[in-house]
C-alpha positions in Angstrom: 28.5 9.9 -0.5 28.2 6.3 -1.8 26.5 5.1 1.0 24.0 7.9 1.0 23.5 7.6 -3.0 22.8 3.7 -1.9 20.3 4.2 0.6 18.4 6.9 -1.5 17.9 4.3 -4.0 16.5 1.8 -1.3 14.3 4.2 0.3 12.9 5.1 -3.1 12.2 1.4 -3.6 10.9 1.1 -0.1 8.7 3.9 0.0 7.3 2.9 -3.3 5.9 0.1 -1.6 4.2 2.5 1.4 2.9 4.8 -1.5 1.2 2.0 -3.1 -0.8 1.0 0.2 -1.1 4.7 1.4 -3.2 5.2 -1.3 -6.0 2.9 -0.1 -6.1 4.1 3.0 -6.5 7.7 1.6 -9.0 7.1 -0.9 -11.4 5.2 1.5 -11.0 7.9 3.9 -11.8 10.5 1.4 -14.9 9.0 0.2 -16.6 7.9 3.3 -14.4 9.4 6.2 -13.3 6.0 7.5 -9.4 4.4 8.4 -9.7 1.2 6.9 -6.8 -0.3 9.2 -7.7 -4.0 7.9 -5.8 -2.4 4.5 -2.2 -3.6 5.9 -3.6 -7.5 6.3 -5.1 -7.1 3.2 -1.7 -6.5 1.6 -0.3 -9.4 3.8 -2.8 -11.6 2.3 -2.0 -10.4 -1.3 1.6 -11.6 -0.4 0.4 -15.1 0.7 -1.7 -15.6 -2.3 1.2 -13.9 -4.7 3.8 -16.5 -2.8 1.2 -19.3 -3.2 0.4 -18.6 -6.9 4.2 -18.5 -7.7 5.0 -22.0 -6.2 1.9 -23.5 -7.8 3.2 -22.1 -11.1 7.1 -22.8 -11.0 7.0 -26.1 -8.8 3.3 -27.7 -10.1 2.8 -26.2 -13.7 6.5 -25.8 -14.2 6.3 -22.2 -15.9 10.1 -21.8 -16.2 10.3 -18.0 -17.3 10.0 -16.1 -14.4 8.8 -13.0 -16.2 5.9 -14.4 -17.4 5.3 -16.1 -13.7 5.5 -13.1 -12.5 3.3 -11.7 -14.5 0.4 -14.2 -14.0 1.2 -13.8 -10.3 0.7 -10.2 -10.3 -2.8 -10.6 -12.3 -3.8 -13.5 -9.7 -2.5 -11.4 -6.8 -5.1 -8.5 -8.3 -8.2 -10.3 -8.7 -8.6 -12.6 -5.3 -7.4 -9.4 -3.4 -9.6 -7.4 -5.2 -12.5 -9.6 -4.6 -11.5 -10.1 -0.7 -11.7 -6.9 0.0 -14.9 -6.3 -1.6 -16.8 -8.8 0.4 -15.1 -7.0 3.6 -16.5 -4.0 2.8 -20.2 -5.6 1.7 -20.0 -7.5 5.0 -18.3 -5.5 7.6 -18.5 -2.2 7.0 -21.5 -1.3 4.5 -23.9 -2.3 7.2 -22.1 0.2 9.7 -22.3 3.0 7.2 -24.7 4.8 8.6 -23.8 3.9 12.3 -21.7 6.1 14.6 -18.4 6.8 13.7 -16.4 4.5 15.6 -18.6 1.5 14.5 -16.5 0.9 11.2 -13.6 1.5 13.3 -14.0 -1.4 15.7 -15.4 -3.5 12.7 -11.9 -2.6 10.6 -9.8 -3.4 13.3 -11.7 -6.8 13.9 -11.1 -7.5 10.2 -7.6 -6.6 10.6 -7.0 -9.3 13.5 -9.7 -12.1 11.8 -7.3 -11.8 8.6 -4.2 -12.0 10.7 -5.0 -15.3 12.9 -6.6 -16.7 10.0 -3.0 -16.6 8.0 -1.8 -17.7 10.8 -3.8 -21.1 11.3 -4.1 -21.3 7.6 -0.1 -21.1 6.6 1.4 -20.9 9.9 3.5 -18.8 12.6 6.9 -19.4 10.4 8.4 -17.0 7.8 7.5 -18.3 4.3 10.0 -17.7 1.5 10.4 -17.8 -2.4 13.8 -18.3 -4.3 15.5 -15.0 -5.1 14.2 -14.0 -8.2 15.6 -11.2 -10.7 19.2 -11.4 -9.1 21.0 -9.1 -11.6 21.8 -5.3 -11.1 23.8 -2.5 -12.3 26.8 -0.9 -10.7 26.6 2.7 -10.7 29.5 3.6 -9.1 32.1 1.9 -7.9 35.0 3.5 -6.0 36.5 3.9 -2.1 35.6 -0.2 -1.8 32.0 0.3 -2.0 29.5 0.0 -5.0 26.7 1.8 -5.9 24.2 -0.7 -7.3 20.3 -0.4 -8.6 19.3 -4.1 -8.9 16.7 -5.2 -11.6 14.2 -5.6 -8.2 14.5 -2.2 -7.8 14.1 -1.3 -11.2 11.0 -3.4 -11.4 9.4 -1.8 -8.3 9.7 1.9 -9.8 8.7 1.0 -13.1 5.2 -1.1 -11.8 4.4 1.7 -9.3 5.1 4.3 -11.8 2.9 2.9 -14.0 -0.1 1.8 -12.0 -0.1 5.2 -10.5 0.1 7.1 -13.6 -3.2 4.5 -14.7 -4.7 5.5 -11.4 -4.2 9.4 -11.9 -6.1 9.1 -15.0 -9.1 7.1 -13.6 -9.8 9.4 -11.0 -8.9 12.9 -13.2 -10.6 11.6 -16.6 -13.0 9.2 -16.2 -16.9 8.9 -15.0 -15.6 6.6 -12.2 -13.4 9.3 -10.7 -16.2 12.3 -11.3 -18.5 9.9 -9.0 -15.5 9.1 -6.5 -14.9 13.1 -6.7 -18.5 13.5 -6.0 -18.9 11.2 -3.3 -15.7 12.4 -1.4 -17.5 16.1 -1.5 -20.8 14.9 -0.5 -22.6 11.8 -0.5 -26.4 12.8 -0.3 -25.9 15.3 -3.4 -23.8 12.7 -5.4 -26.9 10.6 -4.5 -29.5 12.9 -5.3 -27.5 13.6 -8.8 -27.8 10.0 -10.1 -24.4 8.7 -8.5 -24.6 5.0 -7.0 -22.4 5.6 -4.0 -22.9 2.3 -2.5 -21.2 1.0 -5.8 -18.8 3.9 -5.8 -17.6 2.7 -2.5 -17.5 -0.7 -3.5 -14.9 0.0 -6.8 -13.0 2.2 -4.7 -12.1 -0.4 -2.0 -11.7 -2.7 -5.0 -9.1 -0.3 -6.8 -7.0 -0.1 -3.5 -6.9 -4.0 -2.9 -5.5 -4.1 -6.2 -3.1 -1.7 -5.3 -2.0 -3.8 -2.1 -2.1 -6.5 -4.1 0.5 -5.1 -6.7 2.4 -3.8 -3.0 2.6 -7.1 -1.5 3.9 -8.8 -4.7 6.5 -6.5 -5.3 7.0 -6.6 -1.4 7.6 -10.4 -1.4 9.7 -10.5 -4.9 12.3 -8.0 -3.1 12.3 -9.2 0.2 12.0 -12.5 -0.6 10.1 -13.4 2.5 6.8 -13.0 4.2 5.0 -13.5 7.7 1.3 -13.4 9.0 2.6 -10.3 11.5 3.9 -8.6 8.3 0.4 -6.7 7.6 0.8 -4.7 10.8 4.1 -2.6 10.6 3.7 -2.0 7.2 0.0 -1.5 7.5 0.9 1.4 10.0 3.7 3.1 7.9 1.5 3.2 5.0 -1.2 5.2 7.3 1.5 7.3 8.4 2.5 7.6 4.8 -1.2 9.1 3.8 -1.3 10.9 6.6 2.0 13.1 6.5 0.9 13.4 2.6 -2.4 15.0 3.5 -5.3 12.6 3.9 -7.3 12.1 1.1 -4.5 13.6 -1.0 -3.3 10.6 -3.7 -0.2 12.6 -4.6 0.2 13.0 -0.9 0.2 9.4 0.0 3.0 9.0 -2.5 4.8 11.6 -1.8 4.4 10.4 2.3 5.7 6.9 1.7 8.7 7.9 -0.4 9.8 10.2 2.5 9.2 7.5 5.1 11.1 5.1 2.7 13.9 7.5 3.1 13.5 8.3 6.8 13.8 4.9 7.3 16.6 4.0 5.3 18.7 7.1 6.0 18.1 6.6 9.8 19.4 2.7 9.4 22.5 3.7 7.7 23.6 6.8 10.1 22.3 6.2 13.0 20.8 3.1 15.3 18.6 0.8 13.2 16.6 0.0 16.7 15.0 3.6 16.4 14.4 4.1 12.7 10.2 3.4 13.4 10.9 6.6 16.1 12.4 8.9 13.5 9.8 8.3 11.0 6.8 8.9 13.6 8.6 11.3 14.8 9.1 13.0 11.6 5.0 12.5 11.4 4.5 14.4 14.7 6.7 17.2 13.9 5.0 17.6 10.6 1.2 17.8 12.4 2.0 20.3 14.7 3.5 22.8 12.2 0.9 21.7 9.5 -2.1 19.7 10.7 -3.5 18.8 7.2 -0.3 17.0 6.0 2.2 18.0 3.0 -0.1 18.5 0.0 -3.6 18.1 2.2 -6.7 20.7 2.0 -7.3 22.1 5.1 -10.7 20.7 6.2 -13.6 23.2 6.3 -16.6 22.8 8.1 -20.1 22.7 6.6 -22.8 24.7 8.1 
């Protein structure tokens, strides 16, 4: 039982990171119907931005407070990653928006390869690491020779994820930007006729998705302490799986899907072979889509005639 509770804690932490990345997938797909396969690599780039910013702040500038350094790193990563994703949308996606449906997909795959190889050349192929941060922990259960712990890092991941998701949910449901996003999701042409700036709304959506990916990248770096140029592919695919599992286009579904993928991955690693944890996660997705094609919280697509 102690192992199960510990893996639940670990799974919720990993699932929170997946959920933050998955929101970027589901937002872009919900508005323009495109799967941004470069989003996982944007997450990876944000982790490297956080790594460089942290090393500059602690080694060159000499900031001694870990909390202050993490706050500055988070803000810097969100700003620079948002600018990067805005540029990607303007250069690689917007010119192809009116083209045939495969063109933006091919462009996204090409941008993913470009980002991965650029970071490999710029930072080298080896893993990059930082010193352990927030090393304290709470002991929740101590019996039978096994301790159930909740670390400060896990608490921070949960808190940051919850606050940002609540803020973003308020933006989508209560602000003019959120109304414009929902209007573009339903019908871009009609939204444009009613005065909604579709291009601006899409760009802001990419910026918000990148900011959330930057938060996920910073939390990933803080939690694991190591990052590689290839670390955008697997978390990106897992986050996309989470978005599809929860219901592509549904924001709560992206979070629920991310938590489920994280739990399946950690529980499978604890009780079965760790080599097949990815197979287990994707098998759950396949089973769900067979019996519930729209995902857990997605709405059935109604074709307009």
